[in-house]
C-alpha positions in Angstrom: 33.8 130.7 97.1 31.3 128.7 99.1 31.0 129.6 102.8 29.4 128.2 106.0 29.1 130.1 109.2 29.0 128.1 112.5 28.4 130.1 115.6 25.9 129.6 118.5 25.1 133.3 118.6 22.5 134.3 116.0 23.6 138.0 116.1 27.1 137.0 115.1 25.8 134.7 112.3 23.6 137.5 111.0 26.3 140.2 111.3 28.8 138.0 109.3 26.2 137.2 106.7 25.5 140.9 106.3 29.1 141.9 106.1 30.0 139.1 103.7 27.0 139.7 101.6 27.5 143.4 101.2 31.2 143.4 100.6 32.0 140.1 98.8 29.7 139.2 95.9 32.0 136.3 95.0 31.2 134.6 98.4 28.1 132.4 98.6 26.9 131.6 102.0 25.5 128.1 101.7 24.4 127.6 105.3 24.5 128.8 108.9 24.7 126.5 111.9 24.3 127.1 115.6 26.1 124.1 117.1 28.9 121.5 116.5 26.2 119.0 115.4 24.5 121.3 112.9 27.9 122.5 111.7 29.1 119.0 111.0 25.9 118.3 109.1 26.2 121.5 107.1 29.8 120.8 106.1 28.9 117.2 105.0 26.0 118.4 103.0 27.5 121.5 101.3 31.3 120.9 101.0 32.3 124.5 101.6 35.6 126.2 100.6 35.6 128.4 103.7 34.1 127.9 107.2 33.8 130.7 109.8 33.9 128.7 113.0 33.2 129.7 116.6 35.2 128.0 119.3 32.9 127.6 122.3 29.4 126.3 121.6 26.9 124.5 123.9 27.6 121.0 122.5 31.4 121.3 122.1 34.1 123.4 120.5 35.0 124.2 117.0 38.1 122.0 117.6 35.8 119.1 118.5 34.0 119.6 115.2 37.3 119.6 113.2 38.4 116.4 114.9 35.2 114.7 113.6 36.1 115.4 110.0 38.7 112.9 108.7 39.7 114.9 105.6 39.5 118.7 106.1 39.4 120.1 102.6 38.3 123.6 103.4 39.8 126.7 105.0 38.9 127.7 108.6 38.6 131.2 110.1 37.9 131.0 113.8 35.7 133.7 115.2 35.6 133.8 119.0 35.5 136.0 122.0 38.5 134.3 123.6 42.1 135.0 122.9 43.2 131.9 124.8 42.5 129.5 121.9 44.8 131.2 119.3 47.6 128.7 119.7 45.2 125.8 119.3 43.9 127.4 116.1 47.5 127.6 114.8 47.9 123.9 115.5 44.9 123.0 113.4 46.2 125.2 110.5 43.5 127.9 110.8 43.7 130.5 108.1 42.8 133.3 110.6 41.6 134.0 114.1 39.2 136.9 114.6 38.0 138.2 117.9 34.4 139.2 118.5 33.0 141.7 117.8 34.3 141.1 114.3 36.2 144.1 112.8 35.3 144.6 109.1 38.9 145.4 108.3 40.1 142.1 109.9 37.3 140.2 108.1 38.5 141.7 104.8 42.0 140.5 105.4 40.8 137.0 106.3 38.7 136.8 103.1 41.7 138.0 101.1 43.8 135.3 102.6 41.2 132.7 101.8 41.2 133.8 98.1 44.9 133.3 97.9 45.0 129.8 99.2 
């Protein structure tokens, strides 16, 4: 499964990369992005199966990014420090919604869901 991580915090991107790389050899992290603009470019270039997506970034939100993509053909797991966006995530059919700091057990459940879809 091909993965992109989009989060403005490098520590979060690096932690996710390490957790996914160590525990999930079937996942291939194609790219990391630190903004909506970079994320949009990475999605267009790599065509991922799964995107780990932050909500609040300096140049917009993860929801703004999704609105820019006419045909979303990948699964989305939101990773954020804010509970208040959970309902919005459901409305855009997010696969999961994880709060920072990311719990390894919750990440495992999200990956397992992605494998089933």
